[in-house]
C-alpha positions in Angstrom: -13.2 129.9 -4.1 -9.8 129.8 -2.4 -11.2 131.6 0.5 -13.8 128.8 1.1 -11.3 126.1 0.7 -8.7 127.4 3.3 -11.0 127.2 6.4 -12.2 123.8 5.4 -8.6 122.5 5.0 -7.5 124.0 8.4 -10.7 122.5 10.1 -9.8 119.0 8.7 -6.1 119.4 9.9 -7.2 120.5 13.3 -9.7 117.6 13.6 -7.1 115.1 12.7 -4.6 116.4 15.3 -7.3 116.3 17.9 -8.1 112.6 16.9 -4.5 111.7 17.1 -4.1 113.0 20.6 -7.2 111.3 21.8 -6.2 108.0 20.2 -2.7 108.3 21.8 -4.3 108.9 25.1 -6.5 105.8 24.8 -3.6 103.6 23.9 -1.7 104.7 26.9 -4.5 104.0 29.1 -4.8 100.4 27.6 -1.0 99.7 28.1 -1.2 100.9 31.7 -4.2 98.5 32.3 -2.5 95.6 30.6 0.8 96.1 32.6 -1.3 95.9 35.9 -3.0 92.7 34.7 0.4 91.3 33.7 1.8 92.1 37.0 -1.1 90.4 38.8 -0.6 87.2 36.5 2.9 87.1 37.4 2.2 87.3 41.0 -0.3 84.5 40.9 2.2 82.4 38.9 4.8 83.0 41.6 2.6 82.0 44.2 1.4 78.8 42.4 4.9 77.9 41.5 6.0 78.3 45.2 3.1 76.0 46.1 4.0 73.4 43.7 7.7 73.5 44.7 6.8 73.0 48.3 4.6 70.1 47.5 7.2 68.6 45.3 9.8 69.0 48.2 7.4 67.1 50.5 6.8 64.4 48.1 10.6 63.9 47.4 11.2 63.7 51.1 8.6 61.0 51.5 10.0 59.1 48.7 13.5 59.4 49.8 12.4 58.0 53.1 10.5 55.1 51.6 13.6 54.3 49.4 15.9 54.4 52.4 13.6 52.1 54.3 13.4 49.6 51.3 17.2 49.8 50.9 17.7 48.9 54.6 15.3 45.9 54.2 17.1 44.7 51.2 20.4 45.0 52.9 19.0 42.9 55.7 17.9 40.3 53.2 21.2 40.2 51.4 23.0 39.8 54.7 20.9 37.0 55.7 21.4 35.2 52.3 25.1 35.7 52.4 25.2 34.2 55.9 23.2 31.1 54.7 25.5 30.8 51.6 28.6 30.9 53.8 27.0 28.1 56.0 26.1 26.2 52.9 29.7 26.6 51.4 31.3 25.5 54.7 29.1 22.3 54.7 30.0 21.5 51.1 33.7 21.9 51.9 33.3 19.5 54.7 31.5 16.9 52.4 34.1 17.5 49.7 36.9 16.6 52.2 34.9 13.5 53.2 34.6 12.4 49.6 38.3 12.9 49.0 39.1 10.7 51.9 36.6 8.2 50.8 38.0 8.2 47.3 41.4 7.5 48.6 40.2 4.5 50.5 38.4 3.3 47.3 41.6 3.6 45.3 43.5 1.5 47.8 40.7 -1.2 47.7 40.7 -1.1 43.8 44.5 -1.6 43.8 44.0 -4.6 46.0 41.2 -5.9 43.8 43.3 -5.6 40.7 45.9 -7.6 42.2 43.4 -10.2 43.2 42.0 -10.2 39.6 45.5 -10.7 38.1 45.9 -13.7 40.3 42.4 -15.0 39.3 43.2 -14.5 35.6 46.4 -16.5 35.9 44.4 -19.3 37.7 41.7 -19.2 35.0 44.2 -19.5 32.1 45.6 -22.5 33.8 42.0 -24.0 34.4 41.2 -23.3 30.7 44.2 -25.3 29.5 43.2 -28.1 31.8 39.6 -28.0 30.6 40.7 -28.0 27.0 42.9 -31.0 27.6 39.9 -32.8 29.4 37.5 -32.0 26.6 39.7 -33.3 24.0 40.1 -36.5 26.0 36.3 -36.8 26.4 35.7 -36.1 22.8 38.2 -38.8 21.9 36.4 -41.3 24.2 33.0 -40.3 22.8 34.2 -40.8 19.3 35.5 -44.2 20.3 32.2 -45.2 22.2 29.7 -43.7 19.6 31.8 -44.6 16.5 31.1 -41.0 15.2 33.8 -38.4 14.5 33.4 -34.7 15.5 31.8 -33.6 12.2 29.2 -36.2 12.1 28.2 -35.4 15.8 28.1 -31.7 14.9 25.6 -32.6 12.0 23.4 -34.5 14.3 23.3 -31.8 16.9 22.8 -29.1 14.2 19.9 -31.1 12.7 18.3 -31.5 16.1 18.8 -27.9 16.8 17.3 -26.9 13.5 14.3 -29.1 14.1 13.7 -27.3 17.6 14.1 -24.0 16.0 11.5 -24.9 13.4 9.2 -26.0 16.1 9.7 -22.9 18.2 9.5 -20.7 15.1 6.2 -22.2 14.0 4.6 -21.9 17.5 5.6 -18.1 17.2 4.2 -17.8 13.7 0.9 -19.3 14.9 0.7 -16.7 17.6 1.6 -13.8 15.2 -0.8 -14.8 12.4 -3.6 -12.6 13.9 -1.4 -9.7 13.6 -0.5 -10.6 10.1 -4.1 -10.6 9.0 -4.3 -6.8 9.7 -1.8 -6.5 6.9 -3.7 -8.9 4.6 -5.0 -6.1 2.3 -1.4 -4.7 1.5 0.0 -8.3 1.1 -2.9 -9.2 -1.2 -2.2 -6.1 -3.3 1.6 -7.0 -3.5 0.7 -10.6 -4.5 -1.7 -9.4 -7.3 0.9 -6.9 -8.6 3.5 -9.8 -8.7 0.9 -12.1 -10.4 0.3 -9.4 -13.0 4.0 -9.0 -13.6 4.6 -12.7 -13.8 1.9 -13.2 -16.4 2.3 -10.0 -18.3 4.2 -11.6 -21.2 2.1 -14.7 -21.6 -1.1 -12.8 -21.4 0.0 -10.0 -23.8 1.0 -12.6 -26.5 -2.5 -14.3 -26.2 -4.6 -11.2 -26.0 -2.9 -8.7 -28.5 -2.3 -10.8 -31.6 -4.4 -12.3 -34.3 -3.0 -14.7 -37.0 -3.9 -14.5 -40.7 -2.9 -17.3 -43.1 -1.5 -16.3 -46.5 -2.1 -18.4 -49.6 1.6 -18.3 -50.6 4.9 -16.8 -49.7 4.7 -14.2 -52.5 1.7 -12.5 -50.8 4.3 -11.1 -48.2 5.9 -9.0 -50.9 2.6 -7.7 -52.0 1.8 -6.8 -48.4 5.0 -4.9 -47.9 4.8 -3.1 -51.3 7.5 -1.1 -53.1 9.7 0.5 -50.4 7.3 -0.6 -47.8 4.6 1.9 -48.8 1.7 -0.9 -48.6 2.6 -1.9 -45.1 3.1 1.6 -43.9 -0.3 2.7 -45.2 -2.1 -0.3 -43.7 -0.5 0.3 -40.2 -1.4 4.1 -40.6 -5.1 3.5 -41.5 -5.7 0.7 -38.9 -3.3 1.5 -36.1 -2.3 -2.2 -36.1 1.2 -3.6 -36.6 1.9 -6.4 -39.1 4.4 -8.9 -37.7 5.9 -11.7 -40.1 5.8 -14.9 -38.3 8.5 -17.6 -38.5 6.1 -19.6 -40.6 6.0 -18.3 -44.2 2.3 -18.6 -44.7 1.4 -16.8 -41.4 1.4 -13.1 -40.5 0.4 -11.7 -37.0 -1.6 -8.5 -36.4 -0.6 -7.0 -33.1 -2.7 -4.3 -31.2 -4.0 -3.9 -27.8 -7.4 -2.7 -29.1 -9.3 -5.8 -30.1 -11.7 -3.8 -32.2 -9.0 -2.4 -34.4 -7.4 -5.7 -34.6 -10.6 -7.2 -35.9 -10.9 -4.3 -38.5 -7.4 -4.9 -39.6 -7.9 -8.7 -40.0 -11.2 -8.2 -42.0 -9.5 -5.7 -44.3 -6.4 -7.7 -44.8 -8.3 -10.9 -45.6 -10.4 -8.7 -48.1 -7.1 -7.5 -49.8 -5.5 -11.0 -49.9 -8.7 -12.3 -51.5 -8.7 -9.7 -54.3 -4.7 -9.6 -54.4 -4.9 -5.9 -55.0 -2.6 -4.0 -52.5 -2.2 -0.3 -53.0 -2.4 2.6 -50.5 -5.8 3.6 -52.1 -7.4 0.1 -52.0 -6.1 -0.3 -48.4 -7.9 2.9 -47.4 -11.1 1.6 -49.1 -10.9 -1.8 -47.6 -10.2 -0.5 -44.1 -13.3 1.8 -44.3 -15.5 -1.1 -45.4 -14.1 -3.3 -42.6 -14.8 -0.5 -40.1 -18.4 -0.3 -41.2 -18.7 -4.2 -40.9 -17.2 -4.1 -37.4 -19.4 -1.1 -36.3 -22.6 -3.0 -37.6 -21.5 -6.2 -35.8 -20.9 -4.2 -32.6 -24.3 -2.5 -32.7 -26.1 -5.8 -33.5 -24.2 -7.7 -30.7 -25.4 -5.0 -28.3 -28.8 -5.0 -29.5 -29.1 -8.8 -29.4 -27.8 -9.1 -25.9 -30.1 -6.4 -24.5 -33.2 -8.0 -26.2 -32.2 -11.3 -25.0 -31.8 -10.3 -21.4 -34.8 -7.9 -21.6 -32.9 -4.8 -20.4 -34.0 -1.3 -21.7 -33.2 2.3 -21.4 -29.5 1.9 -22.1 -27.3 4.8 -23.0 -25.6 5.1 -26.5 -22.0 5.0 -24.9 -22.9 1.8 -23.0 -24.4 0.2 -26.1 -21.1 0.9 -28.1 -18.9 -0.5 -25.3 -21.0 -3.4 -24.7 -20.9 -4.5 -28.3 -17.1 -4.1 -28.3 -16.9 -6.8 -25.6 -17.7 -9.2 -28.4 -14.0 -8.9 -29.6 -12.6 -8.8 -26.1 -11.3 -11.9 -24.4 -9.9 -12.6 -21.0 -7.7 -15.8 -20.6 -9.5 -17.1 -23.7 -12.9 -16.4 -22.3 -15.1 -14.0 -24.4 -16.1 -11.2 -22.1 -19.5 -10.5 -23.9 -20.4 -14.1 -23.4 -19.0 -14.0 -19.7 -21.1 -10.9 -19.0 -24.4 -12.5 -20.5 -23.6 -15.7 -18.2 -23.0 -13.4 -15.2 -26.3 -11.5 -15.9 -28.4 -14.6 -16.3 -26.9 -16.3 -13.3 -27.4 -13.1 -11.1 -30.9 -12.6 -12.4 -32.0 -16.1 -11.5 -30.6 -16.0 -8.1 -32.0 -12.6 -7.5 -35.6 -13.9 -8.6 -35.1 -16.9 -6.3 -34.3 -14.8 -3.3 -37.0 -12.1 -3.9 -34.9 -9.2 -5.4 -35.2 -7.3 -8.5 -34.1 -9.7 -11.3 -34.0 -6.9 -14.1 -31.6 -4.8 -11.9 -29.4 -7.9 -11.1 -29.3 -8.7 -14.8 -28.3 -5.1 -15.7 -25.5 -5.1 -12.9 -24.3 -8.5 -14.0 -24.2 -7.5 -17.8 -22.3 -4.1 -17.0 -19.8 -5.4 -14.4 -17.1 -5.8 -16.9 -18.1 -2.9 -19.2 -14.8 -1.2 -18.5 -12.7 -3.9 -20.4 -14.1 -2.4 -23.7 -12.1 0.8 -22.9 -9.0 -0.7 -21.6 -7.1 -0.4 -24.7 -7.8 3.3 -25.3 -7.8 4.9 -21.8 -5.6 4.8 -18.8 -6.8 3.0 -15.6 -8.2 -0.4 -14.6 -11.3 -1.9 -16.1 -12.9 -1.3 -12.8 -12.4 2.5 -12.7 -13.1 2.8 -16.4 -16.4 0.9 -16.1 -17.4 3.0 -13.0 -16.8 6.2 -15.1 -18.8 4.9 -18.0 -21.7 3.9 -15.7 -21.7 7.3 -13.9 -21.7 9.3 -17.2 -24.7 7.1 -18.1 -26.3 7.8 -14.7 -26.7 4.1 -13.9 -28.3 2.8 -10.7 -26.0 3.0 -7.6 -26.1 -0.7 -7.1 -24.9 -1.3 -10.8 -21.9 1.1 -10.0 -21.2 -0.7 -6.7 -21.3 -4.2 -8.5 -18.6 -2.9 -10.8 -16.3 -2.1 -7.8 -17.4 -4.9 -5.5 -16.8 -8.0 -7.9 -13.1 -7.4 -7.4 -13.4 -6.2 -3.7 -12.7 -2.6 -4.5 -15.6 -1.6 -2.4 -18.0 -3.1 0.1 -21.2 -4.5 -1.2 -24.1 -2.1 -0.4 -26.9 -4.6 -1.5 -27.4 -8.3 -1.8 -27.4 -7.8 -5.6 -23.7 -6.9 -5.4 -23.0 -10.1 -3.6 -24.9 -12.1 -6.3 -23.1 -10.5 -9.1 -19.7 -11.3 -7.4 -20.8 -14.9 -7.0 -22.1 -15.2 -10.5 -18.8 -13.8 -11.8 -16.7 -16.4 -10.0 -19.0 -19.2 -11.2 -18.7 -18.1 -14.8 -15.0 -17.7 -14.7 -14.2 -20.8 -12.8 -16.4 -23.3 -14.6 -14.6 -26.1 -16.6 -13.7 -24.9 -20.0 -14.4 -21.2 -19.3 -10.9 -20.0 -19.4 -8.1 -21.9 -21.3 -4.5 -22.4 -20.4 -1.9 -23.7 -22.7 -1.0 -27.3 -22.6 2.7 -26.7 -22.3 2.3 -24.2 -19.5 0.0 -26.6 -17.6 2.2 -29.5 -17.9 5.3 -27.5 -17.0 3.5 -26.1 -13.8 2.5 -29.6 -12.7 6.0 -31.0 -13.3 7.8 -28.0 -11.4 5.3 -28.3 -8.4 6.0 -32.0 -8.0 9.9 -31.4 -8.4 9.9 -28.8 -5.7 7.8 -30.9 -3.3 9.9 -34.0 -3.6 13.1 -32.2 -2.4 11.7 -32.3 1.2 12.4 -35.3 3.5 9.6 -37.4 5.1 7.3 -37.4 1.9 6.0 -40.6 0.4 3.8 -39.2 -2.5 3.0 -35.9 -4.1 -0.3 -35.1 -6.2 -1.0 -32.0 -8.1 -4.7 -31.4 -8.3 -7.3 -28.8 -9.5 -5.1 -27.8 -12.5 -2.2 -27.2 -10.4 -3.9 -25.0 -8.0 -3.6 -27.5 -5.1 -0.8 -29.9 -3.9 -1.7 -32.9 -1.9 1.5 -34.2 0.1 1.2 -37.5 1.7 3.8 -37.6 4.6 5.4 -40.5 6.4 3.9 -40.7 9.8 7.0 -42.4 11.2 9.3 -39.6 10.2 7.1 -36.5 10.7 4.7 -35.6 13.6 1.7 -33.3 13.6 3.8 -30.0 14.4 6.3 -30.9 11.7 3.5 -31.5 9.2 2.4 -27.8 9.7 6.0 -26.7 9.4 6.4 -28.7 6.1 3.4 -27.1 4.6 4.8 -23.6 5.4 8.3 -24.6 3.9 6.7 -26.1 0.7 4.6 -23.0 0.2 7.7 -20.7 0.8 9.7 -22.7 -1.7 7.0 -22.6 -4.4 6.6 -18.9 -3.9 10.4 -18.4 -4.3 10.9 -20.5 -7.4 7.7 -20.5 -9.4 5.8 -17.9 -11.3 2.0 -18.4 -11.0 -1.1 -16.3 -10.9 -3.4 -16.4 -7.8 -2.5 -18.9 -5.0 -1.6 -22.6 -4.7 -3.0 -24.4 -1.8 -0.5 -26.8 0.0 -2.1 -29.6 1.9 0.1 -32.1 4.0 -1.7 -35.3 5.1 -0.1 -37.4 7.8 -2.0 -40.6 8.6 -0.9 -43.5 10.8 -3.0 -46.7 10.9 -2.9 -49.4 13.5 -4.3 -52.7 12.1 -4.7 -55.9 14.0 -6.6 -59.1 13.0 -9.0 -60.7 15.3 -7.7 -64.2 14.6 -4.0 -63.3 14.9 -2.1 -66.3 16.6 -0.2 -63.8 18.8 -3.4 -62.4 20.1 -4.7 -65.9 20.9 -1.5 -66.8 22.7 -1.6 -63.6 24.8 -5.2 -64.2 25.7 -4.5 -67.7 26.6 -1.5 -66.8 28.8 -3.5 -63.9 30.5 -6.4 -66.3 31.3 -4.1 -69.0 32.6 -2.3 -66.5 34.8 -5.6 -65.3 36.3 -6.7 -68.8 37.1 -3.4 -69.4 38.8 -3.9 -66.3 40.9 -7.5 -67.4 41.8 -6.3 -70.9 42.9 
């Protein structure tokens, strides 16, 4: 077995040695070939590098030549500019020298003029003294001639000057009135806000208080209750304040909401009649009064819609329409006013060929927002428009709500008719009341203010104090001064009086020339003229 393995191992070892030598020979051949290739690559690289270097040298020479040429050109330009600047500087130096010489000459002239001015000033002071003496002498002479002292003459001059200024200012105002009309909207809003502010207290006292008469003074104690529990319960259930009047038999119910005020009025009358005040009875009475008022509101709305023949009205509008029964404006019931406007607008629309039902609907709902003014913020116009929009009313109806107070332009003739009907219903005699005291006081104040001006013979306040008729003396006031007088009176009234709306001031200047046909003077003049003509003819 060993004899067989030995030759096999030897053959393997010999084969391995032979393979090693062969592989080593092959590696040496490859190394020699790669060395040759590397030498060739290096030679080629040296050749290419020499070419690149030669090209770079040529380009560098060209660029250096170009740069030198450009530098020469720039040097030439700089030299030319420097020469021009030197010339300019030399010219400026020459001019400065001339200016210095001229300034010296001017200083000499100024010194001479200053001396002359000083001499003139001395002469002027002397002349002023002389003129003052002459003026004083002339004033004394004028005072002796005119029999007026200096102060009286000043007053006459100032009065004449004031009249002339008024005339000139009035002419200027007439020219600028057209420009002022552009600001009329803003001025109107300011006047309206002032009127609202002036009338707020009076209107609040008239429209937010209801008076209830008590059978005796002891009823006050029953209303108040022990430790004030009855009055607290009543105000809590109704939302209305009880105010004790100066008159012992009267109490006032104060609240902005007229419906709540009516509920409180019915409830307290029921409690007074039964004379049984307690928190429990107050709650029961308020609930019964609320039901009575709700029924009255629904009935008022149904009767109104049936009377006018208006259908398809939403529930919200019905409720607010019925509430207008308890709403007043300057003493005029708003529901009755709305019915009047609807009737007038419907009749006018029928006469003009428009839809009378739509006109009635718009007239009835034009003040619907007044039913919600006590519970929500905003004017009755915006509140009414919101209610109408939620109810999906006709666009003309919504436009009438805005247009009847000039909040929007009319989009249809019905809007104009509703506005006209609203003014007719509001301005008819007896529609809106004013207290006798305030009316008399306004008339008296207007006449007092107007009587303060000169050149006035008579003053008449007409149209419930909405117009002042002034009869001017034609011998003291001319036509232009009459216009100025009307402006002055209007300004004085605007400053001193509180009023709503506007007051018209009319100044009437009239001069009559009267002559009788059988006047002896005319007879004598005619006779003299005729005799003179005969003498000339002869």
